[in-house]
C-alpha positions as CSV (number, residue, x, y, z in Angstrom):
1,M,159.2,171.4,132.4
2,A,159.8,173.3,129.2
3,V,161.1,171.4,126.2
4,Q,164.6,172.6,125.4
5,K,165.7,173.1,121.8
6,P,168.8,171.3,120.7
7,P,172.0,173.5,120.9
8,Q,172.6,175.7,117.9
9,P,176.0,176.1,116.4
10,A,177.4,179.6,115.7
11,S,175.9,179.5,112.2
12,G,172.4,179.2,113.6
13,K,171.9,175.8,111.9
14,P,170.6,172.9,114.0
15,A,173.3,170.6,115.4
16,P,173.7,167.3,113.4
17,D,171.4,164.5,114.5
18,A,173.9,161.9,116.0
19,G,171.3,159.1,115.9
20,R,170.6,159.6,112.2
21,R,174.3,159.8,111.4
22,S,174.9,156.6,113.3
23,E,172.1,154.8,111.4
24,R,173.5,156.0,108.1
25,S,176.9,154.6,109.1
26,R,175.4,151.3,110.2
27,R,173.6,150.9,106.9
28,A,176.8,151.8,105.0
29,I,178.7,149.2,107.0
30,Y,176.1,146.5,106.3
31,D,176.2,147.3,102.5
32,A,180.0,147.3,102.5
33,A,180.3,144.1,104.3
34,L,177.9,142.2,102.1
35,A,179.4,143.6,98.9
36,L,183.0,142.7,100.0
37,V,182.3,139.2,101.0
38,A,180.5,138.6,97.7
39,E,183.4,140.1,95.7
40,V,186.5,138.7,97.5
41,G,185.2,136.0,99.8
42,Y,185.1,135.7,103.6
43,P,188.9,135.1,104.2
44,R,189.9,138.3,102.3
45,T,187.2,140.5,103.8
46,T,188.6,142.6,106.7
47,V,187.3,145.1,109.1
48,E,189.7,147.6,107.6
49,G,188.3,146.9,104.1
50,I,184.7,147.2,105.3
51,A,185.5,150.5,107.0
52,A,187.2,151.9,103.9
53,R,184.3,150.9,101.7
54,A,181.7,152.3,104.1
55,G,183.6,155.5,104.5
56,V,184.0,155.2,108.3
57,G,186.9,154.6,110.7
58,K,187.5,151.0,111.8
59,Q,187.0,152.2,115.4
60,T,183.4,152.9,114.5
61,I,183.0,149.2,113.5
62,Y,184.7,148.0,116.7
63,R,182.4,150.2,118.7
64,W,179.4,148.1,117.5
65,W,180.9,144.7,116.7
66,S,183.7,142.6,117.9
67,S,184.7,140.9,114.6
68,K,184.0,140.9,110.9
69,A,181.9,137.7,111.4
70,D,179.6,139.7,113.7
71,V,179.3,142.4,111.1
72,L,178.5,140.0,108.3
73,L,176.0,137.9,110.2
74,E,174.2,141.0,111.4
75,A,174.1,142.5,107.9
76,F,172.7,139.3,106.5
77,L,170.1,139.1,109.3
78,D,169.2,142.7,108.4
79,L,168.5,141.7,104.8
80,G,165.9,139.2,106.1
81,E,164.3,141.7,108.3
82,Q,164.1,144.2,105.5
83,A,162.4,141.5,103.3
84,A,159.9,140.7,106.1
85,R,159.1,144.4,106.5
86,A,158.6,144.8,102.8
87,A,156.1,141.9,103.0
88,G,154.3,143.6,105.8
89,Q,155.6,141.3,108.5
90,E,157.5,142.0,111.7
91,E,159.5,138.8,111.2
92,Y,159.4,135.7,109.1
93,A,156.5,133.4,109.8
94,F,155.6,130.0,108.5
95,P,152.1,129.9,107.0
96,D,149.6,127.5,108.6
97,T,146.6,127.3,106.3
98,G,145.7,123.7,107.3
99,D,147.2,122.4,104.1
100,L,150.7,121.2,105.0
101,A,151.8,120.5,101.4
102,A,150.7,123.9,100.2
103,D,152.4,125.7,103.2
104,L,155.7,123.8,102.6
105,K,155.6,124.6,98.9
106,T,155.0,128.3,99.6
107,V,158.0,128.6,101.9
108,L,160.3,126.6,99.8
109,R,159.4,128.5,96.7
110,A,160.2,131.8,98.6
111,T,163.5,130.2,99.6
112,V,164.3,129.4,96.0
113,D,163.6,133.0,95.0
114,E,165.9,134.3,97.8
115,L,168.7,131.9,96.9
116,R,168.5,132.9,93.2
117,D,168.7,136.6,94.1
118,P,172.3,137.9,93.7
119,K,171.7,140.2,96.7
120,Y,171.4,137.1,98.9
121,D,173.2,134.4,97.0
122,A,176.8,135.7,97.0
123,P,177.1,136.7,100.6
124,Y,175.1,133.7,101.9
125,R,177.2,131.3,99.8
126,A,180.4,132.9,101.1
127,L,179.3,132.7,104.8
128,A,178.0,129.1,104.4
129,A,181.1,127.9,102.7
130,E,183.4,129.5,105.3
131,G,181.2,128.1,108.1
132,V,182.1,124.6,106.9
133,V,185.9,125.1,107.5
134,N,185.7,127.8,110.2
135,E,184.0,126.0,113.2
136,P,183.5,129.1,115.4
137,L,181.8,130.9,112.5
138,G,179.9,127.8,111.6
139,R,178.4,127.6,115.1
140,V,177.3,131.3,115.0
141,F,176.0,130.9,111.5
142,L,173.9,127.9,112.7
143,A,172.6,129.6,115.8
144,R,171.8,133.0,114.3
145,L,170.9,132.3,110.7
146,L,169.9,128.7,110.3
147,E,168.3,127.6,113.6
148,P,165.5,130.1,113.7
149,G,164.3,129.0,110.3
150,L,164.7,125.3,111.0
151,Q,162.6,125.8,114.2
152,L,159.8,127.3,112.1
153,Y,159.7,124.1,110.0
154,A,159.7,121.9,113.1
155,D,156.9,123.9,114.6
156,R,154.8,123.6,111.5
157,L,155.4,119.9,111.3
158,R,154.3,119.5,114.9
159,S,151.1,121.4,114.1
160,A,150.5,118.9,111.3
161,Q,151.0,116.1,113.8
162,D,148.5,117.6,116.1
163,A,146.0,117.8,113.2
164,G,146.6,114.1,112.3
165,Q,148.1,115.1,108.9
166,I,151.4,113.3,109.4
167,R,152.4,110.3,111.5
168,A,152.6,110.9,115.2
169,D,155.8,109.0,115.5
170,I,158.0,111.1,113.3
171,D,160.7,113.4,114.7
172,P,160.0,116.9,113.1
173,R,163.7,117.8,113.4
174,I,164.6,114.9,111.2
175,A,161.6,115.2,108.9
176,L,162.4,118.9,108.1
177,E,165.7,117.7,106.6
178,L,163.7,116.0,103.8
179,F,162.8,119.4,102.5
180,V,165.7,121.7,103.6
181,S,168.8,119.5,103.1
182,P,168.4,118.5,99.4
183,L,167.8,122.1,98.5
184,A,170.8,123.3,100.5
185,Q,173.0,120.7,99.0
186,R,171.9,121.4,95.4
187,W,172.4,125.1,95.9
188,L,175.8,125.0,97.6
189,Q,177.3,122.3,95.4
190,R,175.5,123.3,92.2
191,T,174.6,119.7,91.5
192,G,171.5,120.9,89.6
193,P,169.2,123.9,89.1
194,I,166.9,125.0,91.9
195,S,163.4,126.0,90.9
196,H,159.8,126.0,92.2
197,E,159.2,122.7,90.4
198,Y,162.2,121.1,92.1
199,T,161.0,122.1,95.6
200,D,157.4,121.2,94.9
201,T,158.7,117.7,93.9
202,L,160.7,117.5,97.2
203,V,157.5,118.1,99.1
204,D,155.5,115.6,97.2
205,Y,158.2,112.9,97.5
206,A,158.8,113.6,101.2
207,L,155.1,113.7,102.3
208,Y,154.4,110.4,100.6
209,G,156.5,108.8,103.3
210,L,155.0,110.9,106.1
211,L,151.3,110.4,105.6
212,P,149.4,108.4,108.2
213,R,149.5,104.7,107.6
């Protein structure tokens, strides 16, 4: 069968590429949602505001998402995917070099860098804070943003267990909180600065209690 050319308007110019136009709109919506939640907070961010900032009709947003929470969470997930692609990865992966301490320090240092980047810090902080008081959003925030990362920590700790590097009787889901929770609390509540030195110390302190006895 012969390949048909796309229809030509009366001017003779090719018809607009709807797929390309949709992707431009999607990216504009992502950018608008992240910018607004950083500037005015989650409660004051609206679908109408996102649409106006992105230069699209709100019906365009509702065609793809059911709520502003869905828009914001997908926009934030897209940030992570872009970062992974920039690093040459299809998705985030936890290193497993055989040196548990080094692998944990590598991931936590990267997390510090991300949390200190204004592009991530402001919208992530707004979503995290709103998730504390908005239970439905909090559940989605946990399932779509936090849980996949926590699972990577748990899997890496299980790998260390299999290698005899940490005690066989520990629960990886509890153990991972020794690294993740102090950093999250310090960042959210601003109880102190976050740095590579801080997260390296968390690893050193935590692993001292996890080493085989």
